[in-house]
N, C-alpha and C positions, 0 to 999 in steps of 0.2 A: 424558544427552542422546541416547545411542544408543537407549535404550529409547523415548524420546519420538519419535525419527525412525521407529522401527519402528511405533509407533502411528499416526503420520501417514501412513505408507505403506499402512496397512490401510484408509485412507479411512473412518474412523469419523466422517464429517462431519455437517454440519447437515441437518436435514430440509427446510429452506427456505433458499435463498441469494438475497439481494437485492443487486443491484448498482446503485449510484446514479451516473449518468453526467451529462455536460454537455449532450449533444444526443440527439435522438430516433434519429439514425443510429447513434450509439455504443451506445445501449440495444438497438437491433435487432441490432447486431453481437454483443454479449455474450449476448443471449438465444439466438441461434443457436449461438454458439461453445460456451457452457457446457452447453447441451443436448446438443451433439454430443460433448462429452468426458465425459459422465456415465459413471461406472464407472472413470474414470482420474484425475479430479480430485475429484469429489464422488461419494457413493453413487448408484447407478443410480436409487434411489427419490427422490432429491432433487428438489424443485420449484424451478425457476429463475425468478426475477422480476427482469428488468432494466428500470429506469425512468430517466427523465431529470428533472433538476431545472430545470423551466421557471419560473424565478424572476426577480425584478427584477435588473438589472445589479448585480454584486457578490456574488450568491448568497445562500443562506439561512443560511450558517454551519453548522458540523457539529452544532449543537444542534437548531435548527429543521429543518435539512436531514435529520436522522435521522427526525424525526417526519413530515415531509412525504413522504419516500421510503417510509416504512412504510405510510402511508395509501394511496399510489399502488399499492404492491406488494400490499396487501391486496385492493384492487379487482381487480388483475390476476390474482391467484391464484384469486379467485372465478370470474373469466371463463375462465381457462385450465384450471384443475384442479378447479373446484367445491369449493374448500377455503377456509374462513375461517381464516386463519393466526392472527388474534388470539384467536379462540375456542379454537383448538388450543393456543395458549400458556396461556390461562386454565385449560384442563383439565390442563395439565402434560404433554401428549403431544408437542408440537412444540418443537424447538430451532430458532431462526432466526438466521442470520448475515447481517450487512449489511456491504457494502464500499463505502466512499466513494472515488471515482476522479476527482472533479473537480479542477480546477487546471490552470494553463497549463504547468507543468513547465519553468519558465524556466531553472532550473539544470541541467536535463538536455538542454537545447537544444544542438544541432539534432536530436537523436535522435527526440523525439516527433513531429517533422514528418514523418518517414518512415512513421509510423503514423496520419497525418492527425489530430493532436492527441490521439489515443487513447493517452495516457501509459501506462496499465496494460497496453496491448497490446504494449509494448516486449518484445523476445524475450530469453530466457535460454538458457544452454548445456544444453539438454535437449530431449527430445521428448515429445509427448503423443499417445496413440492415441485416435482417434475411434470412435464406435459403428459406423461403416462400415468400419473397419480401416485408415484412412489415418493416417499419422504426421505431425504438425505440430510446428513449433517451439513450445516452451512459452513462455507469456507470464508477465510478472511477476505479474499478478493471479491466474493459475492457480496459481502457486507459493504465493501468499499464502493462497488458499482451501484448498489442500491442507494447508498448515502449520497454519492456525488451526482447521481442523476437529477437531483433537485435543481441543478444549475442549467440543465439542458434547454429549458424553454427560453432562457435568456441568451442562449448562445447559438442560435441558428446562423449558419454560415461561418462557424468557427470550429477549430480543433481545440479540445480541452485535454490537458495532460495531467495525470494523477499518478501517485505512487501506491503500490498494492499492499501496504502493511499497516495502514492507520485509518481509523474512522473518526471524523470530527463532526460535531453538531454545532453549527454557528449560532451565536446569540443575537444575531441581527437578521433581517430579512434576506432571502436569497434571490429575490426577483430584482433585476436591474437592467438598465440599458447600457450596453458596452460603449465606452467613449474612446477606447484605445485599440490600436492594432495588436498590442500585447498587454495583457493584464495578469496580475499575479495575486493569489489569495494571501492575505496578510492580516495580522492583528493590529489594525491601524488605530492610532490615537494622537493626541497633541504631541508635538516635539518635546521630548523630556529635557529637563535640565541636566547639567553634568552629574549632579548627585543622583538624580533619578536614573540616569543612564547606567551609572556604575552599580547602583543598587539592583536594577532590573537585569543586569548581566547582558545588556544589549550587544556588548562586544563579542559575544559568543554566537551571534546569529547573522544570517544574511538579512539585510534591512531594505525596506522600500520606503522612499520618501516622496512626497508630492509638494510642489510649490503652489503659490497663489494662482498661477495660470492653469493648474490642473495637470501639467506635465510632471512626470516622475522620473526617478533614477534609482538604481540599485547600488548598494555598497555591501561589502562582504567582510564581516568580522573585523571591524575597525574600532578605534577608541572614539570617544566623544569629540576630541579635538580634530582627529583625522576626518570624521564624518562631517563636521562643520565646514572644514576646508573643501572636501570633495563635493559637497552639496551646495556650495555657495552660488553655483550657476543657476540654481532653481529660484534664487531670491529668498523671500521669507518662507520658511518651511511650514506648510499648513498641517500636514499629518506625517507620521512616521511609525513604523512598526515592524516586528519580526515577520519575515516571509515564511509561508508554509511550503514554498517551492512549487506548488501546483499552479500551472499557468494555462492561459488560452490565447490563441493567435487567430487573427483574421485570415481569410483566404488569400488576400494579396500578400500579406507578410509570409505566410507559409510557402506560397509559390515562389516568391523572391528568394527566400532562404534556400529552397531546394535548387533553384537555378544557380545561385552563387556557389553553393558547395557541391555541385554535381560531380566534380572530379574526385572529391573525398568520398562521396557516396559510391562511386564506381570502384575506387581502389580498395575501400573497406579496410583501411590500415591505420587510421589515426582516430583519436578520441577527442571530442569536443563536448563540453557541458554547457547547459543553457545559461547559467549565471555568469561565469567568467568569460565565456566565448560569444554569447549573444547579447544579454541584457546590459552588461557593464560597458562593452564598447559601443553600444547603441545609445547610452545615456550619460556617460562621463566624458569630460574633456580628455583629449589625447594624452597630455603630459601626465595626468593623474592615472589614466589607464596603464600607461607604460610603467609607471612607478609601482603600481599594485602588482602587475604581472611579473615584474622583476623579482618580487618576493616569492613567486611561484616558479622561478627558474626559467622564465621566458625572456630572451634577450630583447633589447629595445627595438632592433630592426624587425624581428618577427612580430612583436606586439604591435608595432606601427603598421606593418603590412596587413595584419589581421584586422586592426581597427578600421583601416580604410575600406576593407571589404564589407564590413558590417555597416559602415556609414553609407556605402554605395547602396546597400539594401534599404537602408532608412530613407535615402533620397528617392527611391523608386516608389514609395508608398503613396497612395492617394491621400489627399488632405482632408477627406471627410471625417477622419478620426485623428485624435492625438496619437502620439507614438507609443507611450509606455505609462502605465499606472497600476494602481492597486484596486482590488475588490476586498473590502473589509469583511471579516468574519466575526467581528466583535471581540471583546476582551473576556467575556464570561462563559464562553462555550465549553463544551466537553470535548476532550481529545483523547481517544483510546488508541494507543500505540501498542502494537503487538510484535515489535521488532527485536525484543530481548526476552529471555525466559522470565525474568523478574517482572517486566511489563506485561507479558502474556498472562502471568498469574494474577498480578494486582488488578489489571483492568477487567479480566473475566470475573474476578471475585467480587467486583462491584455488584454483580447480579445476585449476590447473597445478602445484600445489605438492605436496610430500610432508610432510604434517603431520596431526595429529589432526583439525583443523578441516577440512582439505581432504578427508580421508576421510569426515567427516560430511556435507560438502556433496555429494560424489559419491554417497553413500548416499541422501541425501534426493532428489536430482535423478535418481537412477537412471543415473548416468553412469560407474559403476565400470569397465565394459568399454571405455570410450572413452579411458581414461588409459593412456598408454604408458610411464609412469615419469618423463616430462619435460613432456609436453603432453597436452591433452585435445582430441580431434578427434571431434565428433559429426556424424554424417550428412554427412561431407565426403569429397571425392575430390581428393586432392592428388597430382599425378604424381610418383612417387618416382624414376622413371628419367631425369628431366631435371635432376638435381642439386638437387632440393628439399632444404631444410634448415629445419625448424621446431623451435625451442627455446623452452621456457618460455612457450608460447602456448596460447590457447584458441580453437578454430575450430569453428563450427557452420554447417552448410549452405554450406560453401565448395567451389567447383568451379574448379580451375585446373590447368594443365599443370605449372606450376612455382611454388613458394612459397619465398621466402627470408625467414623471419620470426623475430623474437626479441622475447619479452616483449610480444606483441601480442594483441589481442582482435578477432576477425573474426566477424561475424554475417551470414549470407546474402549472400555475395559470389561473383560469377561474373566471371572475367577470364582472359585468356590466361596471365598471370603476375602475381605479387604480391610486392613487396619492401617491407619496413618494419621498424622497431624502435620499441617502446614506443608503438604507435599503436592507434587504434580505427577500424575500418571497418565500416559498418553499411548493409546493403541496397544495395550498389553492384553495378550491372551495367555492364560496360565491354568494348568490343571491342578496346581497346588495353591494353598492360601498365600495371599500377598500381605507381607508385613513390612511397612516402610518406616524408615527412621525419620525423625523430625527434619523437615527441609529437604528430603530426598526427591530427586527427579528420576522417573523411570519411564523409558520409551521403548516400545517394541517396533521392530522393523524387519522387512524382508529385503535382503540385498540380492540384486540380479545374479543368478548363477550360484547363490549361496543359501544358507539356512535363515530361518527366522531367528533373530537375536534380540537380546535385551541390552539396552545401553543405559548406564546410570550416570547421574551427575548430582549436583547439590545447588540449591539456590544461591549459595555463597560463591559459586564458581562462575567464571566468565568464559563462554564458548570461544570467544575470539582468542583469548590467552591460551586456552586448552587445545586449540585447533589441531595441532600436530601431535598431541600427547595421548597415549593410551593410559587412561587413569580409571580409578574406581573399579578396577578389575575388568574393564571393558575389553572385548576381543579385538576392537579396531579403534583407530583414532577417528575424529570427525572428518579430517581430511581424507582418510582412506575410504570412509563411507561416501563422501561427496564424489570422489573419483570413480568408485564402483557404480554409483548411481547415474553416471554420465550416459549410460545406454538404457536406462530404465524406462519402462512403459508405465506411467502412473495409473492409467486406466485399467490395465491388466492386473496390476498388483493390488489396486483397490478392490477389485472383484475377489481376489484371493483372500484379502483381509476379511471381507464379508463372510466368506465360506468358513474361515477359521473361527471367527466369533460365533457363528451359528452352530458349528459342530461342538464347540466347547459348552455353549449354553444348553444344548440338548442333553449333555451328560450330567449337568448339575441338579 
């Protein structure tokens, strides 16, 4: 894992980075931001293409969404860089990484509201240097791009697709020679027994399995007996493991999928996901696929017709590669998921610990010098002469005269004094002392056309459950904030936040 982090820190990243966002304003933000941080997150030569998914309500799904984003990015790269990225893939010269960032982030609420629904723009305890020499707080997406770039050198001529809210450090080597037209990152190991299957909770995951021939198949959230039946076509199962969902495809497979689903891409009205609509009909027998899709309310005729379309794609592929398989990430790696408030707190708080994982995290994020043996303070000014005491905490961009904090996470906070235990404070500017209750979550945000407001929650609450509710004395619900932020310009409001923090800090 240490060797993998060293490779990640060398920025051996993708030749082209595509970011798929929910709005044109978010696409503009990431186009500017990732271009500004070239040489710190991606190689200086990397071509950035940020696009928005202007689809019917409900979105395209990550299957069609991938094809649509690639088509838009191809046109954008021709315009911006005079480069045809698909032809570059066909020639084997270009590696392309795509990052899906869409989604409301309900379980991370209220934090994404401070970034105007720009969920992958949520900050982490680290800094990133721009080409102009400015140091900015690192975003989740930048952490993901830096981490996943370690696969780029093995994927010339391929499109790699990742999700924008989790960082993982594989416990096996990341250099490999692709054997498949489609491969998926997975925690592979020997086929478990029925008892091991149930103990490991395998029924809760999408699973990848490979047979003795090397060919693989995908099954989704099934029992041991169901999996054994579905996978019998592979013969003796050599390996099996939970899928991370992130996949890569060859140029021939990408082109064939885009041709086959051209009418859907033009209509922009249906949603297809990669697992049930691409990989499962590509790898399972027809009768099993029809049965599984029946549980998803897809009738037999529709499932059969869709299956035949994907099989047509499969038959079009050149035989130099097998069709489908896995790329193992090991069983002992680190997985830092930031998709829920509890995960966001717990995974960031690793940086305040003394452990091998904490050392690895600080190495990856470049925060070794910010650790004092008990807490990690990044770009923070906490007055030590006023009785401040910070224990077991992680502070980034905090400016205060006095802090009395224990086991707390603070990100971009400016106030005369701050007191709290086991709390999360994000993007708060206050002219009065902050006193937080145990487990309290406090987030500051500017709503387009409105005032700067403070939203509160608690670590025991679930943003998805609370989505439509005004609670904790909040002036708006999370849903109301999400809708108001639909026209937000993240870049403009980020500049406003900087001015607010600077103005308050000068008064303290």
